[in-house]
N, C-alpha and C positions, 0 to 999 in steps of 0.2 A: 503492500501497498506506498510505502515511505517514497518509491520514485513514483509513481502516479503521481504525487502528491505535487513534490519538485517541478518534475515534466509538467504539470497544470497549469503549475507557477509560470513556469518559464517562456510558457509556450506562449499564455497572457499577458505575461509582461512584455515579448515578442512582438505581436501580433497586437496591443495597445499600441506599441511603440512606433510600429513603422507603418500602419494599416490608416491611424487619422480617422479614424471610422470611433465619432464618436458613443459609444457603448454604454456613460456610464447606470443612465436612468434605466436600460433593457439588462444592463445586473443586476440590478437592485432588484427589478423583479425579479429575476430566474431566482437571485439566493433566498429572497424570502418565497418564496412557491417551494427552493429543494429546501429549505430550516423547518414550513409546517407541514410537508409531506412526514419530512425524520421523524420533529416531534410527534404527528400523524402515528405513525409508523411504532414510536420510543410506546408506545401512548395505548396500542392496542395489544404488544408484549408485556408491558407492567397490569394490563385489564388482565391478561387470560393466563398470569404466573400467577395463582396465586400463594405461591410462596414466599415471591418478593411482595407481596402487597403483608402479609403478616410478620416478615421483617421489618419494615418501617415502622408497621406498629410496635413493634419489637427495641426497634434500634431506639426511636424516641427520640432524648437530647444530644443524639451522639451523630445523630444528621448534620445536629452546628459545628461541631471540632474539624470538618474541612473549611469550611468559608471558614468559620473565626480564626483557624491557624495560616492558612493561604493568607488573610487581611493582615492578621499581626507578622507574618518576613515580609511579606512582600513591602510593609510602612520599615522597620527596619533594615531591610536589605536597600529600601532606599535611599533611608538615612546615611549610612554606609554609602554610598554612591556617594552623594552628594560631599560627605565629606574627604574619600577620594579623590571623586574630579574636584575639588573647592568651589565647590556650587551653592547657594546657601540654602540649606535643608531646606524650605517650605516648595521654594520652584522641583527640587530632588524625591519631592513628598506627593506631592500634588504630581508631578510624573507618574508616579510609580501607578498609586490610587487612583489610575485607570484600568485596574487591575486587564491587562491584555486587552479593553475596548478600546480598540486604535480609534474608531467615529467619532467617537460618544466623546472622549478623554483629547483630540486634539481640537475637536472645535471648540467645547466649552470651554478649556484653556485659552485658545485666540483670542477668545469671548472677554472673557473677564479678567488675563495677563494682559499675553503680549506675542504678539505671531510667533517669533523665535521661539520660545518656551509650547507654544500648542504644536506647532512643526518636529520638536523634540518627543513628544508627547506620543505624538501622530505614530513615529516611525523607533518609538522604545519599545509602543505596545504591539506595530507590526511582529519587528522582532523578538517578541515575547511568545504569539501566537507560531510563529513560527519555529521554533528554539524547541516548542512543547508538542507540536505536532511531532516533531523526527524527536523529539527524547521519547517521548507517553511510552512508545513500544520497551523501551530500555528500559527503564520507571518501572512500568507495570512489575517484568518477569523477576526484575535483577532488585529492587526495592522494597515495592508497593501502590497496591492501588489508591490509597489514597494522596501517597505522594504524589503517585503520579494524574491524581484527577486538580490536586495542590498547584501543579505546576500552567495548567492551564485557565487559573485563574475566573476570570466572568465567559470566556468560551466553554467552560468546563458544559454548558449549555445548549451550543446547539454547535459552533467550528467546530472543534474536538470532539463531540458529542460520538463521532463514529470512532475515530481512535482510540476509545477510553471503552466505549461495546465492543468492540473485536477484542483488544488485548486484555480483556477485566471478565468478572466473572459477569453472572446478569443483575445479582446485588449490588452491583458498583452506580446502573443507571440510575438508580431515585440519587443516592449521595451525587451523584457530578450535575445532575440534573440540577437540581437544588440547591447545588455548592453557587452552581455557574445564576442560579436567578438570587440567590441574596446581594451577590460580588455584581452582580448587574445591576442593583436597585441600590449598592451604597459609593457605585459613581459619581454620580450626583450631588449626592449627598456631599461627600466629604471632602471633592478637588473645589466646589469653591468656597468650606470651610479653613481648608491650607489653605488656603490665598486670602483667607483674609486676617488669618494670624497676625 
């Protein structure tokens, strides 16, 4: 799956660069439709698997461990990156608080702060998503399922979900989806708070 992902990404970059065709609007519709189909399929899978539903009820508060750990780990990592790069800490933490949601974090930071930091947020969060897609199979196999979900950040509910599903047990789907949803909800709340500190 990883070679297919990389090939598709490179083919898209090549076509986008050389064709001059404005595909942005079309690709947004295709991505949204694909996401709906994916989530519908995951819903059917969850609903038809009675064991998963029992595991969700049994998990209770454990469902929140991954998003809380991911959020705290990302913030601490962003603080460390800010210190290493001699960056204002609120800027480095705001970039990290995108949790991989590059489209919103880049625009939000551009509107609330400046274009340079917004661009940095966009690039950093795109890189996070690409690293997650490449690393999830290895992390799932050699470290653990929860750690693999944590790498994905907010994308654990959408773009990274197929890779997570492929390389982990079915009971991890709900952990992944819920983690992605909670981190996605945190992005538009945390970024303004951080930038106004």
